C-alpha positions as CSV (number, residue, x, y, z in Angstrom):
1,M,-125.8,33.9,-41.9
2,K,-126.7,30.8,-43.9
3,N,-123.0,30.0,-44.2
4,F,-122.6,30.4,-40.4
5,K,-125.4,27.8,-39.8
6,V,-123.9,25.3,-42.2
7,L,-120.5,25.8,-40.6
8,L,-122.1,25.5,-37.0
9,V,-123.9,22.2,-38.2
10,L,-120.7,20.9,-39.8
11,F,-118.6,21.7,-36.7
12,S,-121.2,20.0,-34.4
13,F,-121.1,16.8,-36.7
14,V,-117.3,16.6,-36.7
15,S,-117.4,17.1,-32.8
16,I,-119.8,14.2,-32.4
17,L,-117.7,12.0,-34.7
18,N,-114.6,12.9,-32.7
19,V,-116.1,12.0,-29.4
20,S,-117.5,8.8,-30.8
21,C,-114.1,7.7,-32.2
22,S,-112.5,8.7,-28.9
23,K,-114.8,6.4,-27.0
24,D,-114.2,3.5,-29.3
25,D,-110.5,3.9,-29.0
26,D,-110.8,4.0,-25.2
27,D,-112.9,0.9,-25.2
28,N,-110.2,-0.9,-27.3
29,T,-107.5,-0.1,-24.8
30,D,-109.5,-1.6,-22.1
31,L,-109.5,-5.1,-23.8
32,V,-107.2,-7.6,-21.8
33,K,-105.0,-9.5,-24.2
34,D,-104.8,-13.2,-23.1
35,L,-101.3,-14.2,-23.3
36,R,-102.2,-17.9,-23.6
37,D,-103.6,-17.2,-27.1
38,N,-100.0,-16.9,-28.4
39,V,-98.9,-20.4,-27.1
40,V,-102.1,-22.7,-27.6
41,G,-101.8,-25.1,-30.5
42,T,-100.1,-28.4,-31.6
43,Y,-96.5,-28.9,-31.2
44,N,-93.8,-31.4,-32.3
45,Y,-91.5,-31.9,-29.4
46,H,-88.1,-33.5,-28.6
47,T,-87.3,-34.6,-25.1
48,E,-83.9,-35.4,-23.7
49,M,-83.2,-36.8,-20.1
50,F,-80.2,-36.4,-18.0
51,I,-79.0,-38.0,-14.7
52,I,-78.3,-35.6,-12.0
53,S,-75.5,-36.8,-9.6
54,D,-72.9,-35.3,-7.3
55,S,-70.3,-35.6,-10.1
56,G,-72.3,-33.9,-12.7
57,I,-75.1,-34.1,-15.2
58,Y,-75.1,-36.9,-17.7
59,Q,-77.4,-37.7,-20.7
60,V,-79.4,-40.9,-20.2
61,P,-78.6,-43.2,-23.2
62,D,-81.5,-43.7,-25.6
63,S,-83.7,-41.3,-23.7
64,N,-84.5,-39.0,-26.7
65,I,-88.3,-39.0,-27.2
66,D,-90.1,-37.3,-30.0
67,G,-93.8,-36.8,-30.2
68,T,-96.8,-34.5,-30.5
69,M,-98.4,-32.4,-27.7
70,I,-101.4,-30.1,-27.6
71,I,-101.3,-27.0,-25.4
72,K,-104.7,-25.5,-24.3
73,K,-105.8,-22.8,-22.0
74,N,-106.7,-24.1,-18.6
75,E,-110.4,-23.7,-18.3
76,S,-110.5,-22.9,-14.5
77,N,-107.4,-20.8,-14.1
78,S,-106.8,-17.9,-16.5
79,S,-103.1,-17.8,-15.9
80,S,-102.5,-21.5,-16.7
81,I,-101.9,-23.7,-19.6
82,D,-102.3,-27.4,-20.0
83,F,-100.0,-29.8,-21.9
84,F,-101.8,-32.8,-23.4
85,E,-100.4,-35.9,-25.3
86,G,-102.7,-38.5,-26.7
87,G,-105.7,-36.8,-25.0
88,K,-104.2,-37.1,-21.5
89,L,-103.1,-34.2,-19.4
90,E,-99.3,-34.6,-19.0
91,F,-98.5,-31.4,-16.9
92,Q,-99.5,-27.7,-16.5
93,G,-97.8,-24.4,-16.8
94,T,-98.7,-21.4,-14.5
95,K,-97.6,-17.9,-13.7
96,I,-97.5,-16.7,-17.2
97,E,-95.5,-13.5,-17.8
98,E,-95.1,-11.5,-21.0
99,A,-91.7,-11.0,-22.4
100,S,-90.5,-8.8,-25.3
101,N,-89.9,-11.9,-27.5
102,G,-92.7,-14.2,-26.1
103,L,-93.7,-15.4,-22.7
104,A,-92.4,-17.3,-19.7
105,F,-94.2,-19.7,-17.3
106,D,-93.5,-22.2,-14.5
107,I,-94.2,-25.8,-14.3
108,P,-95.4,-26.3,-10.7
109,N,-94.6,-29.3,-8.7
110,Q,-97.2,-32.0,-9.6
111,E,-97.6,-35.8,-9.4
112,M,-98.4,-38.1,-12.3
113,I,-98.9,-41.9,-12.7
114,D,-96.6,-43.6,-15.2
115,K,-98.7,-44.8,-18.3
116,E,-96.8,-48.1,-18.5
117,D,-96.3,-49.5,-15.0
118,G,-98.5,-47.3,-12.7
119,S,-95.6,-46.0,-10.6
120,I,-95.7,-42.5,-9.2
121,I,-93.7,-39.8,-11.1
122,N,-93.1,-36.4,-9.2
123,I,-92.4,-33.5,-11.4
124,E,-90.5,-30.6,-9.8
125,A,-89.7,-27.1,-11.2
126,Y,-86.2,-26.6,-12.4
127,P,-86.0,-22.9,-13.4
128,S,-83.5,-22.6,-16.2
129,W,-84.8,-19.6,-18.3
130,D,-84.3,-16.0,-17.1
131,L,-86.7,-13.3,-17.7
132,G,-85.8,-9.9,-16.0
133,G,-83.8,-11.5,-13.2
134,T,-86.5,-14.1,-12.4
135,K,-86.0,-17.7,-13.4
136,Y,-88.8,-19.7,-15.1
137,T,-89.3,-23.3,-16.0
138,G,-90.5,-22.6,-19.5
139,I,-90.5,-20.0,-22.2
140,Y,-92.2,-19.5,-25.5
141,K,-90.3,-17.7,-28.3
142,T,-92.7,-15.9,-30.5
143,D,-90.4,-15.4,-33.5
144,E,-89.4,-19.1,-33.5
145,K,-92.9,-20.4,-32.5
146,K,-90.9,-22.6,-30.1
147,I,-91.3,-23.8,-26.4
148,L,-88.4,-24.6,-24.1
149,I,-89.1,-26.4,-20.8
150,S,-87.0,-27.9,-18.2
151,F,-88.0,-29.7,-15.0
152,K,-86.9,-32.6,-12.7
153,V,-88.6,-35.9,-12.6
154,I,-88.4,-38.0,-9.5
155,Y,-89.4,-41.5,-10.5
156,S,-89.9,-44.1,-7.7
157,D,-91.4,-47.5,-7.5
158,S,-90.8,-50.3,-5.0
159,D,-87.3,-51.3,-6.3
160,V,-85.7,-48.0,-7.5
161,S,-85.8,-44.2,-7.2
162,E,-84.2,-42.0,-9.8
163,E,-83.9,-38.3,-10.3
164,L,-83.7,-37.0,-13.8
165,F,-83.4,-33.6,-15.5
166,V,-85.9,-33.4,-18.5
167,T,-85.8,-30.8,-21.3
168,Y,-88.5,-30.3,-23.9
169,E,-88.0,-28.4,-27.1
170,A,-91.4,-28.1,-28.9
171,T,-92.1,-26.4,-32.2
172,K,-95.5,-25.2,-33.2
173,Q,-97.0,-27.0,-36.3
């Protein structure tokens, strides 16, 4: 009888442990992973600009720009990221979608003011990257720690108006 009581207490103890572990496991599966955690950080980037015309796309001479940008989570929108350079917000990425090798996002149409001359620059989405049959403006490749972005820039001031195609390739530091 004594062995039966010890066995019953041991069985009860194991059952309690099993229930406790199951509950902990269930709680962990309910945690939502923030995809933006994968992409936030400091990046070295290289930009190229192209002229879009009826006869084709041509690289703008001397348009290659290298620099450093910081990507942060947007504080007011949980599905957006912000791209900063020199402490100034340059543009935003939205509609973040998970992919098997990273994530995809869009650069929505937005307006900026040129740092040098104060003219208006309009950024328009130019979806170039495919994810499951849907085109996106940007992707993050986890294995390469690299961001690829494409968009159109419409630059206009009182004298001239230009439409450029811009590509960013940024590697995480």
